[in-house]
C-alpha positions in Angstrom: 0.2 -0.1 0.1 1.2 3.7 -0.7 2.5 5.5 2.2 0.2 8.4 1.4 -2.9 6.2 1.7 -2.2 4.8 5.1 -3.7 7.7 7.1 -7.1 7.7 5.4 -7.4 3.7 5.3 -9.4 1.6 8.1 -7.5 -0.7 10.3 -9.4 -3.5 8.7 -8.0 -2.7 5.3 -4.6 -2.7 6.8 -5.2 -6.1 8.4 -6.4 -7.7 5.2 -3.9 -5.9 2.7 -2.8 -8.5 0.4 -5.3 -11.3 1.7 -8.5 -12.8 0.5 -11.3 -10.4 1.3 -14.1 -12.4 -0.3 -13.7 -15.2 2.2 -16.3 -13.6 4.8 -14.0 -12.6 7.6 -13.6 -9.3 6.0 -17.1 -8.7 5.5 -18.2 -9.6 8.9 -15.6 -7.1 10.2 -16.7 -4.2 8.1 -20.5 -4.8 8.8 -20.1 -5.0 12.6 -21.2 -1.6 13.6 -24.4 -1.9 11.4 -25.4 -5.1 13.1 -24.7 -4.0 16.6 -27.0 -1.0 15.9 -29.7 -3.2 14.4 -29.6 -5.5 17.4 -29.7 -2.7 19.9 -32.7 -1.1 17.9 -34.8 -4.6 18.0 -33.9 -5.2 21.7 -35.0 -1.8 22.9 -38.3 -2.1 20.7 -39.2 -5.4 22.2 -38.4 -3.9 26.0 -40.8 -0.9 25.1 -43.6 -3.3 23.8 -43.3 -5.4 27.0 -43.5 -2.5 29.4 -46.4 -0.7 27.3 -48.4 -4.0 27.4 -47.9 -4.5 31.2 -48.9 -0.9 31.7 -52.2 -1.2 29.5 -53.0 -4.7 31.4 -52.7 -2.9 34.6 -55.1 -0.3 33.6 -57.5 -2.8 32.3 -57.5 -4.8 35.5 -57.9 -1.8 37.7 -61.0 -0.9 35.9 -62.6 -4.5 36.5 -63.7 -3.8 40.1 -66.3 -6.2 41.6 -69.8 -4.9 42.3 -70.7 -6.1 45.7 -74.8 -6.6 45.9 -76.3 -7.3 49.0 -80.0 -8.7 48.6 -82.4 -9.6 51.2 -84.1 -12.7 50.0 -87.2 -14.0 51.4 -86.8 -17.6 52.3 -89.8 -20.4 52.6 -90.8 -20.7 56.0 -90.0 -24.2 57.1 -92.9 -25.7 58.9 -92.0 -27.9 62.0 -93.9 -31.2 62.5 -95.8 -30.8 65.9 -95.3 -34.2 67.8 -98.6 -36.1 68.5 -98.3 -36.5 72.3 -101.5 -38.7 73.8 -103.8 -37.1 75.9 -103.1 -37.2 79.8 -104.6 -40.2 81.4 -107.7 -39.5 83.6 -107.3 -39.3 87.2 -108.1 -42.4 89.3 -111.5 -42.8 91.0 -111.2 -42.3 94.7 -111.9 -45.5 96.7 -115.4 -45.8 98.1 -115.7 -45.5 102.0 -116.7 -48.6 103.9 -120.3 -49.1 104.3 -121.1 -48.5 108.1 -123.8 -50.6 110.0 -126.8 -48.4 110.7 -130.1 -49.0 112.6 -133.2 -47.4 111.1 -134.6 -44.8 113.5 -138.4 -45.4 114.2 -140.2 -42.5 115.6 -142.0 -43.8 118.7 -145.8 -44.3 118.2 -148.3 -45.9 120.5 -150.0 -48.8 119.0 -151.0 -52.3 119.9 -148.1 -54.8 120.1 -149.6 -57.2 117.4 -149.8 -54.0 115.0 -146.0 -53.5 115.1 -144.2 -54.6 111.8 -140.9 -56.4 112.4 -138.8 -53.7 110.5 -140.5 -51.0 112.5 -139.6 -52.2 115.9 -136.9 -49.9 117.6 -133.4 -51.4 117.9 -132.3 -52.5 121.2 -130.5 -49.9 123.5 -127.3 -52.2 123.7 -127.1 -52.3 119.6 -127.4 -48.6 119.4 -124.2 -48.4 121.4 -122.1 -50.0 118.5 -124.4 -48.9 115.6 -125.1 -45.7 113.8 -128.5 -44.5 113.3 -129.7 -44.0 109.9 -133.1 -44.0 107.9 -132.3 -47.7 106.9 -131.1 -50.9 108.4 -127.7 -51.4 106.9 -125.1 -54.1 107.3 -121.4 -53.0 107.7 -118.5 -52.5 109.7 -118.8 -51.0 113.2 -118.8 -47.1 113.4 -115.4 -46.5 115.2 -115.1 -42.9 114.1 -114.7 -43.9 110.5 -114.5 -40.7 108.5 -114.8 -40.9 104.7 -111.8 -39.6 103.1 -112.3 -36.1 101.2 -112.6 -36.4 97.5 -109.9 -34.6 95.9 -110.4 -33.2 92.2 -106.8 -34.2 90.8 -106.1 -32.2 87.5 -103.4 -33.8 85.5 -101.7 -30.8 83.7 -99.9 -31.7 80.3 -96.1 -31.4 80.6 -94.8 -28.0 79.6 -92.2 -27.8 76.6 -88.9 -27.3 77.9 -87.7 -24.7 75.2 -84.7 -23.1 77.4 -82.2 -24.9 75.0 -84.5 -25.2 72.0 -82.9 -24.0 68.7 -86.0 -22.1 66.9 -86.4 -22.5 63.2 -88.9 -19.5 63.0 -89.2 -16.7 65.4 -91.0 -13.4 65.7 -87.8 -11.2 65.4 -84.9 -12.5 63.4 -81.3 -12.1 64.9 -79.7 -9.1 63.6 -76.2 -7.9 62.9 -75.1 -5.0 65.0 -76.1 -2.0 63.1 -78.9 -3.4 61.1 -78.7 -4.1 57.2 -76.6 -1.1 56.6 -74.2 -2.5 59.4 -73.8 -5.6 57.7 -73.5 -4.2 54.3 -70.4 -2.3 55.2 -68.7 -5.2 57.0 -69.4 -7.9 54.3 -68.4 -5.2 51.6 -65.2 -4.6 53.3 -64.4 -8.5 53.6 -65.4 -8.9 49.9 -62.9 -5.8 48.9 -60.1 -7.6 50.7 -60.3 -10.6 48.6 -61.5 -8.8 45.4 -58.7 -10.4 43.5 -59.5 -13.9 44.5 -63.0 -13.6 43.5 -62.0 -12.2 40.0 -59.7 -15.0 39.5 -62.6 -17.4 40.5 -64.6 -15.4 37.9 -67.9 -16.5 39.1 -71.0 -14.2 40.1 -73.7 -15.4 42.1 -75.4 -15.8 45.6 -74.6 -18.0 48.5 -76.7 -18.6 51.6 -75.0 -19.3 54.9 -76.9 -20.9 57.7 -75.6 -20.4 61.5 -76.9 -20.3 64.8 -77.1 -17.2 67.1 -77.7 -18.2 70.7 -79.5 -15.9 73.4 -76.0 -14.2 74.3 -75.7 -13.4 70.6 -72.7 -16.0 70.0 -72.7 -17.3 66.5 -71.8 -20.9 65.9 -72.1 -23.9 63.4 -71.6 -21.6 60.4 -71.8 -23.5 56.9 -72.8 -22.4 53.6 -75.8 -24.5 52.3 -75.8 -26.5 49.1 -77.8 -25.0 46.4 -80.8 -27.6 46.5 -81.3 -26.3 50.1 -80.4 -22.4 49.6 -83.6 -21.7 47.8 -82.1 -18.8 45.7 -81.5 -18.3 42.0 -77.9 -18.3 40.4 -76.7 -20.2 43.4 -72.9 -20.6 44.1 -71.9 -24.1 45.5 -70.1 -24.2 49.1 -66.9 -24.6 47.6 -66.8 -21.4 45.7 -64.5 -18.6 46.8 -67.4 -16.2 47.6 -68.8 -19.3 50.0 -65.4 -19.2 51.9 -65.3 -15.7 52.1 -68.8 -15.2 53.3 -68.3 -18.1 56.0 -65.1 -16.7 57.4 -66.7 -13.2 57.5 -69.6 -14.6 59.7 -67.5 -16.7 61.8 -64.8 -14.1 62.9 -67.4 -11.1 63.0 -69.0 -9.8 66.1 -71.7 -10.9 68.5 -75.1 -10.6 66.8 -78.7 -9.4 68.3 -80.3 -12.4 69.5 -83.6 -13.5 68.1 -86.7 -12.8 70.1 -89.7 -15.0 70.8 -92.6 -14.2 73.2 -90.7 -11.2 74.3 -87.5 -12.9 75.3 -84.2 -14.0 73.7 -83.8 -17.4 72.1 -81.5 -19.6 70.5 -82.4 -19.6 66.7 -81.0 -20.4 63.2 -80.2 -17.4 61.0 -79.9 -17.7 57.1 -77.7 -14.9 55.5 -77.5 -14.4 51.8 -74.7 -13.0 50.2 -74.4 -11.9 46.6 -71.4 -10.9 44.5 -71.6 -9.5 40.9 -68.5 -9.2 38.6 -68.7 -6.1 36.3 -68.8 -6.7 32.7 
């Protein structure tokens, strides 16, 4: 190579001076910067597309908020079979008092001896000492101060039903969450919002009915979600759904309820509480 061209020549040309430049190594080295630039542009474009897709996905998920709807469902009244108890037996008859020997009292009347009838003769004085005087002659036990026992009117009362520990199915006033319907709505809405991601992943809208017992002190026990064949509501979700799990846990760990009232006093009773969750389209 001429000396006056060395300053204007690339290092690659100097290296490959007098060598085979059509073999491939020369072209790879001369196109290196172009390939590097293209690779950086493609990598940056892919990274930008991934970031943009993630951002748009977060915006879409944020707009899909679950709509909580609390409905008061009128459940069918459960009729309880009244036990057929036999009527109480009649009181036993009091025993009859023993018959007392009596002698008929005949008023004295002056007549001839032959006209006096046998049954009208006055009793002998000795016999009257051991015999009670009456209107007829009667054989029986000697009157030794026997007094007929008083007749007592025995009334057999039907046994009263012991409902102190009875669990009522139907009551005059149902058990109530503290704060009423509005208090329950706020409480269950807060519990659902804590688990909104799990409910959205479950992807099911519907209603569950939770059955539990509220005792006379307001303590909740035996909490469970009813199967759809017992719930009696439309668009029912099964007990193994995420909504059923959240509703059962919310009632189980919640505060005491106001107990049910029957005949003016607190009683232990069942309570059915429906919970509805609706996913926004």
